[in-house]
Structure formats: structure tokens, C-alpha cells
N, C-alpha and C positions, 0 to 999 in steps of 0.2 A: 446522508446522515448514516454513519456506519457505527453501530452499536456493538460493543463486544462484551460477553459474558465470561468472567473469570471465576470459576467455581460452580459446577453443574451438579451440586449435591440436591438435596431434597427441596430447600427454597430457591436455589439456582434453577431448577428444572420447572418449579412454579412459574417463577417470574420469567424465564426464557420462553414457556409455552404461550403465555398471556401476551407477551411482546410480539411473538411472531403472530399470534392470533390477530393483534391488532393491526399489524402491517398487512396481512392478508386481506383483512376486512377493510382495508383502506383507511386505517387508523379509526376503526369503527364509526365509520361515516362522520368523521370529522368530530369524534366525541359525542356522538348520538344526537347531533342537532342542538346546540346549545339553547337553554331556556333560562339562564341565569348569567349575570355578570360575571361570576367566577368560572362557570363552564366555557362562557364564550371566550373568556381570556385565555384558558387551556387551549381550546380549539384553534385559536388565531396563531399559535406558537407550535403547533403540532409539525413535525419534519413532512416533506413529501413521502407519501407512501411508496411511490414508484421508485424512489432514490434511496430507500432505506434498507439496509442489511442488517441481519443479526448474526454475528460470529460467536461460535462456542469455542472456548479454549479448554483443551483436554490434554491429558497426559496420553501417551502412545498406549501404555499399559491399561489404563482405564478405557480407552476407546476400543482396545482389542476385546475387552470383556463384554461390552456392550453388542457389538455385531461387527461382522467382517466387513460390512457397507453400512454406513450410518442411515438409519432409516427416518427416525422421527423420536420426538419427546412425547411422553404421555403423563397425563395427571388425572387421578380418579378422585371424584368428590360426589357425596351423597348417591353412590351407585350409578353414576354418569362418568364416562371417560372422554376426554378430549385429548387429541392428538394434533401435532403439527410437526411439518417437515418444512423444507426449503431453508435451512440454515447453511451458513458456511462454517468450516471447521478449520480450526489451527491445532495440529497435533505438536506437542512439545516432546522433545526426546531430551533425556538426562545427559546425553553425550554432548548435544550443542543447542541448549535452549533457546539461543538467539536466533536459529535457522529452522522455524517449524515448517512441517509440511502442510500446504495449503489445500484444502477440499473446498470444492464450489458445488452448490446444487445444479443438478441436471433438471431437464424438463419435468422429470416426475418428483422433483424436490429432494432427490437422494444425494448425499454429498460424496462426491467422488474427486479423485485426482486429476487434474488438468495439466497438461504441459506448460510450464512457463507462468503457472498463476502466481500472481504476488499476493501477499497480506493485504487487507483493505487498511485505511488509515483508521488511526485510533481518535475518533472524534468523541466518542462516550465508551467509558469502560466501568462496567458495574461488578464490583468485586464481592463475591458471595462465598470466598473460601473460609475456612476456620481461621480465626484470628491469629492463631500459632503458625499458620502457614502463609501468611499474606506476603510478608517480605520475600521469601524465595520465590513465590509465584509470579511477584511483578517485576522482579529485578531484571529480567531479560527484556521486558517491555519498556524499560524507562528510556532508552534512545529514541522510541517512536511516540514518546508522550511530549506534548509541547504545552506552552502557557494557555492554549486555546482548548485544550483537551478537558473534559469534565469526568471526574472520577467520583463513582458513588461507592461508599463503604456500607454495605448492608451487613452487619457481622454481631455476634455476642460481644460483650465485654467492652473494656476501653483500653486505649493507649496505642491503639494501631496507629492513628493519624499522627500522634507524636513522633513515634517511630518512623514513620515515612518521611515526614518532614525532616527529622534530624539526620537521617541517613542517606536519603535520596535527595531532597529539595531543601537544603539548609538556607538558601538565598531566597528571599519571599518573591522576587521579581520574577523567578524562573519557575514558580510553582503552577500546577495546573489548578482548575477548580476543584474544589472538593464538596461534596454533598453528603451528609452522614443520614442513615436510614436505619430504622427500628421496625422490627415486625412482631406481631403476636399472633400471626397465622402458624397453625400446627402443621408439620408436614413430616412425612418420613419416607424413605425410599423402599418400594416394593423391590425394586432392583434397579441396575443402572440405568439412567434416564428415564425412569417410570416412577413417578411420585404418588403419594396418597395425600391429599389435601384433608386431613383428619379434623381440623378445627378452624372455621373461617374467623379471621381477626381484622387487624388493620396494619396499615404501614405509615408511618411518619417521617417526614423529610425535614432536614435542617440544613441551611447552606452555610458553609464555613465562612466568616469573615475574613477578608484579604483587603490589601491595598487597592484592589479593583472593584471591591464590593462592600458599599457602605450605604446604609439607608434603604434596606430592602424593604421595609413595612411602609405600605401606604397609610393616608390618614384613616381611611376605614377599617385598618388592621389587616388588609389582605396582601399578597405579595405584589410587589411594584415590579411588573413585568419589564418596564422600560429602565430600571436601575440594572438589569442583567446585561453585561457589556458583550457577550459572546453567543453566537447562534448555538453553539454546542450545549450551553449551559440551558439556554431557554428550552430547546427543543428536547433535551433529557428531561427536564422538569416536566415540560408538557406530556411528554411520552409516558412517564410513569404516572403522573396524576390522572391520566385518561384510562388508566386500567381498572377494571371492575373488581378491585381488591380492596376498597375503602382506603385509598391514598391520601393523605393529607400533607401539604406544606404547613410549616408552624414557624415563627420566630426562634432564633436560635436559643435565647433564654429559655423559652418553654420546652424547647427540644431537649437541651441540656438537664433540666429538672426530669423530664421524663425518662431519659436513658440512665441517669444516676438513680432514680427509683428502681429501673429494671436491673442495674447492676446489683443492687442490694438482694433483689428478688433471685437472681442468678446465684449470688455469692452464699445465699441460703439453700435453696433447694438443689442446685446442679450438683455439688459436690456431696453433700448429704445422700441423696438418692444414689449417687455413684458408688458410696461406701457401704451403704446398707443394702444395696440392690432390691430397690422398691420403686413403685410408681409414686407420683407425687402426692397423691391423696392418701398414702399410708402413713404420711408424716403429720396428718391434720389431727388436732386434738392429743397429740403425744406430749406429754409434759417435758421429756427430755429434749424433744426436738425444738419445742418452744423456747426453752431455756438457752439452748445453743443459738436459736435464731436472734433472740434478744442481744446476746453478748456480740454477735457479728454485725448486727445494725448499730449498735451503741459504738463499736469500733469505727465503723465506716463513718457515722456522722460526725465524730470527734476529728477524723481525719479530714473529712470535707471542709469543717469549719475552718481549720488550720490552713489548709490549701486555699481557700476563698479570702481569707484575711490577707494572705501573701500576696494574692493577686491584687486585693485591694489597696495594699500598700504599695506595690510596684506601680499601681495605676497614679496614685496621688502623689507619688514622687517623679512621675514622668519618665520611668525606666521603660524603654522600649522592648527589652527582653529581660526575663529573669529566669532563676533555676526553677526548672520542674513546672514551667508554664507552656501551654501550647497557645495556638492562635485564637481559641475560644474565649469569649468574655468571662472568665471565671470569678470575677468581681461580683458580677450579677447574680451570684447565688446568695449574696447577702442582701438583707432588706433592711429594716430598722435597726436602731442602736438600743443597747440595754442602759440601765440606770448609770453605768460606769462610762457610757458613751462608745462601748465596743459594738461593732455591727454584728448582727445576728443571722444565723444561717436561716434559709428559707424554711418555713415550718414543714414543708413536705419532706424534708430531709432530715428532720428530727428523729431520734430512735424510735419513739411510740408511732410515728406515721409510717416510717419504713417497716416496722414490724407488722402494722396492719396491712401494708399493701401486700407482703409475704404470705400472711394468712389468708388474704382474699384469693391469690393466686394459686396457693395449694389446694385451697377448695374448688376453685373454678376449673383447675386443669387436673382434677383428680386421676383421671384414667390415663393422663399421658406419662410417657417416659422422658425424663429429660436428655437433652443432648449430651451431657457429660456421661451420664449413664450409659447411653449407646456407644459412645467413644470406649468407654471401657469394655462393654460387652462384646463388641465387635473387634477388640484388640487392637485398635488403632495405633497405639503405642505413645500417642500423646494427646493432650487435652488443651483446651483454652483456659486452663486454671491460671496461668500466669497474666491473663488479661481479665481475670475476674477477681478473685481473691488476691491474687498475686500483685494485681494493680493497687489494691488498697494497702497491703504490706509495704510495697515500694514507697508510696505516699507516706505511710507512717514513719518509715526510716528517714525519709527526707526531712520530716518536720518534728523529730524526736518522739513520737507519739507512739507507744507499745500496742502491737496488734496481735496478742497470742492466739487468739483464736482463729484470725485469718491465716496467720502464719501456719498453724498446725494444720488446718484444712488444706492449704497448698501442699506441704510436705506429705500428707497423707495419700492425696490424689497422686501425687507424682510416684511415690511408693507402689500405689496400686496399679498404677499403668505400667510400671515397670515389671511388677509381679505377673501380671496377666500375660504379659508378652515374653516371660521369662528373661528380661534383661534387667540386670541389677547394677549396671554401669551408671554411676550418678551422672556422668557427662551425657547420657543418651537423651536426657530431657532437655 
């Protein structure tokens, strides 16, 4: 089993460190000697630790900043520091990204260049780059990705999956397996390859349906492992579920509802903190912020209702493909019907429910700096705004629903990102 990590930022460092620790410890003694049916199922599908490799994909410039010789990843949590080495590394040059420099670990776990070393196959690819950087980062790897490969997308925002399917895998039979992931763990980089795990959260996984993946839920409501057709998919899920990071699989409808609620949270908190230059908690109880959040949540709910009804119409008319639809079962966002027979949006996506979620997160993460605030503060030059508020505005345009508040947030963040980097070229974004 060859696992590749694309995006070794704060969350990427956290995940990669725990993955390597699991492999080094023999996959945590087969998931801590299973004592429950769920844990037993996970342990049964773990890959062979002796044949499992973890490869980090890094840009040459980023690697040079970390160390002349790659040594280890580090994660600090509650005063303790865990460090792991023994990684393979693929260094990507902007001149020829399709021909990476391959570094393999020596007997001391240091990653060094070996004459004639070839990249490991891409059995599993876990992508944790920023959403706006994903397409450029994965494009050079496409020739190495097969229908048996499993790709995990662990990122903020929405729309990345649709973009990858449209641009890289338009034909369903040629697509790899996709697993979507969302996390509430709080992390930041102390320095390159050294993360601080500031807030313990959870990770949720949802498997994207495809022609080869149907009926994944057993009668008991658990994952039906026998319905997974590829070793890479089973082993990737087992490996992630075995990590001590409170990782859970859930049916795709439940997962979709979760990430759409998180999208509303990000659409409110991230751009506002970036524009105002404040921590999340500074927005709590502020009337102006609350009114802004209410408008943003209302627009998102209206757009999602139109989106889901379009999916329902396409489903009932037996259309196999419809404009603006991904491979996710969007019609499942609708539940009962109203007095006129129109399907209703799930209650958790109604404006009041979304606003309540935002208020709870602002309070619970009061001491946190949002990731978009960090992007602006570090003068990254780009943000994930197109995959958060911009995702909502794009859907709004598709269905003729005005989204002025989300439009404004998107444009203000783009202007601020250009301003802090000294670039006022509209095409730079």
C-alpha cells in the first residue's frame, strides 16, 4: 500500500505524522486489538504495515526552507511533541512537474536521493492543499492515477470535486475512487513541517457514489466493507479510521449535510475575520456581524433549495447528467413536501439553523484565527474564497437567485488579497 500526501501544511502535517506513527507501530497493533464489531472490521482491512509507504509531495522551494536534508515531521499537542521520520519525498520542480526528484528514507529514516529511484505507485492520494491550489497540484499526477486509485479530498469549501471531474475525469468509467473528508481539528504551522495541534476535533469521511459503488450502508447502518471493490479504497478507509483523531465514516447524505453546514460557517466567519483582522470570538455578540451572518445564511439556504430541487427534477426525469450537478445525490437534501407539493429543504439547512451553527462555532472557537485570515496575514496572494462564498454565488447565478452579500464578500476578499501583496491586477486572482 503506497500512500501519498499532497499538501503538507498544518493539517497535512498532522495527518501525515499520525499515519507514519501508525505504520511504524504496526498499524497500532492492528487497531488496538479490536473489541467491537466496528473496530474489528477496520482492523481486518488495514494494509500490511511492512509493505506500506508514506510519500510526501513537496515543492522544491518549500523543501529547501525546511531543511537541506529532510529529517522529520513534528506535531505539538498539550505540551507534548510527537515526531516521525521514515517518509519518502517527491520534490516537484516548476520547470518539469511531471519528473519529480525522488528521495527515499535511509536506515535512520532520513529522506535522501538514491540513484535510479522511481516514484512509488499511487494507490492512495490524500489531498490537503488549499482548495484553490488543488487542480495545479494534481495535474502532473494524473498519468499515474488509475481507476483503482483512491483520492481523499480533505479541504475547506466546495466545488473541488466537480472541477476535477469536469476537467480531468469527464468519463465516469475512468475515474478513481473519491473520498471526501472534513475536519474540525484546529492546527497551525509553527514552522514548515512543524504543526501545533491547538484544538482536538474530529474527522468525518464520505465515499462519493459511482458506477462501481452502490449500497455502501449495511442494514445496521454501518459501512458495508464487502461493497467496496478495490483494495486501495478499503485499506485507505481502514487506515484513516484507525487513527487516534476521532475519525468516522458516514453515509454520503449525512456527510453532505455536515459539509454544507460547515460551508455556511466558513462563508460567515472566514471572510469576516480576514476583513476585520480579528479572532473568531471577537465577532460574538456583535450586532453588525450577526446581521451580516443572517443575510449570508439566507442567501445560501435559498441557493441550496434551488440546487436540490433541480437535482430532484433531473432525478425524476431520468436524466443522467444535468447542468451544475456533481456525482453527489443532491436530491437527498430535500425531505418532505409543503402544502403545494414542493419538496422542502432539510431543516438543518434552513437560515435559522445555519445561523445557529455559525453562532455556536464563533463561541466555541473564540481564540482561533481563521484560515482565510492567516492567508491574508501571511500575504499568500490567494484564498479559498472562490470555493466558499464564491461557490454560493456561482450556484446563485446558475439558478437566477441574487446573492449580493456573498458576491460582496468574494470581491472584498479578492481586493484585500491583492492589496496586501501589492498586486492590483484583476487577473492575478
